[in-house]
N, C-alpha and C positions, 0 to 999 in steps of 0.2 A: 467576748474574750477579755475585754478590759475588766469586767466584773469578776471573772475567774481569777485573773492575776491579783486583783485587790483582795480577794478572799484567801488566796494561797500565800501571799507574802507574810501575813501575820503568823501563819503556821511555822514559817521558816525563821522568823525574827527572834524567836525565843532561844536560839542556839548560842552557846558560848564557845570559846576556843576549844579545839579538839583536846581530849584528855580531861576536861573539866566535867563536873556533874551538873545536870540541869536541876532546877529547884525541886522537882518531883523525884529526884534520885535516879533518873535513868541516864546511862552513859550517852554522851554526845557522839554521833558517828565520826569516825576518824577520816573518812574519805573527803575529798575536796568537793564542795558543791559549787557548780558554775551556773551561769545563767542558762546555758543549754540544758543542764540536768534539772534545773528548777522550773522550767516552763514546759507545760504540757498543753498543746493545742488539740481541741476535740478532733477526732478522726473517726468517721463512721466505720472504718475497717476494724476498730478496736472496741466496738460496743459489745456488751454481753447481754443476750436475750434473757428475759425473765418471763414468768407466766402471764404477766400483765403489761409487758412493754420491754424496756431495756434499761441497762445501767452502764455508766461510763466512769471509770476510775481516773480522776485527775491526779490524785496522790494515793497510791496503793499501800497495802499493809506493810510491805517490805521496803518502802522507799526510805523512811527515816527510823522512827522508833515506835511504829504502830499507829501514829496519827494518820488519818485518812481524810480524803475529800472525794466524794462520789456524787455524780448526778444520776438521778433516777427519773425516768419518763414512764408514766403510767396511763393506760388507756382510760377513757371515760367510764365512770361508775365501777371501777375495779380497784383492787389493792394488790400489791406484790405478795403480801402475806398477812395473816390475821394478827391481831394484837398479841404481843409477846413481851418478855422481859429478858434482860441480860445484865451481867455485873458492870458493864461499861456504861457511862452516861453517853448521851448522843444529842446532837443538834440537827434540826432540819431548817432549811431556808427555802421558801417557796419562790421560784422564779416566775412561773407562769401557770395559770389555771386556778382551779378552786379545790382546796384541800380540806378534808375533815381530819382534824387532829384528835386523837383518842388518848386519854391519860387517866389511869386508875378508874375506869368506868364512866368518865365524863367525856364529852366531845364538844368541839367548836369548829365551825366552818369558817375558813379565811380565804382571801384571794392573794395574789402575788405580792411579794415583798413583806411577808410575815415570817416570823421565826418561831420555833418550837423547841424547848429544852425538855429532854427526857432524863430524869434522874436515874441512877443505877437501881436495878431490881424493882422497878415500878412498871406494871403493864402499860404498854403504849402501842400506838400504831398510827398510820397515815393512810388515807385512801383518797382517790379522786372522786370528789363530790360533784363534778361538773360534766359538761357535754363536750369538752375539748381535752386534749392530752394535758396532764399535770406534769410539770417539770420542777424538780426540787433538788437541792443539795443536801447531802448528809455528811456531817463532820463527826468523826468518832475516833477513839483511840483503842486499838486492839493491843493485846499483849505483844511485846516486841518480838518480831519473827525473823529479824536479820537485817541485811543491808542492801538488797537488790531493789531495782525499780520495777514496779508493775506496769 
């Protein structure tokens, strides 16, 4: 949980006072953020199943301005989906297990506490290359979809 909080806080620290613009030109949410609204403790009741395991949204698409933090757990020797590309860049951070990172036709196998940056519009993927569940965080910014909390 402490690691989760350490990773979430930098996402929130880039905000300026309500009504100002962030450096990237997105409006800052006008609602008041409190410690209660900014802390999300893992709850098995809120996991979402995937074909290879499950995911858990610590910061959902609608919480702020499209920035997200998600944990994925993937069964041994599987992937949630094949390599793909999209207009947003993306970061992966391996918490536990052995991951194979795929980027533009190349691959590299890593263990826990490794990160992976995926530039926009470049084919990429991640799969479990080990014999135990793979746990990793995904940090991504989607187009702004509103102001609710997922």
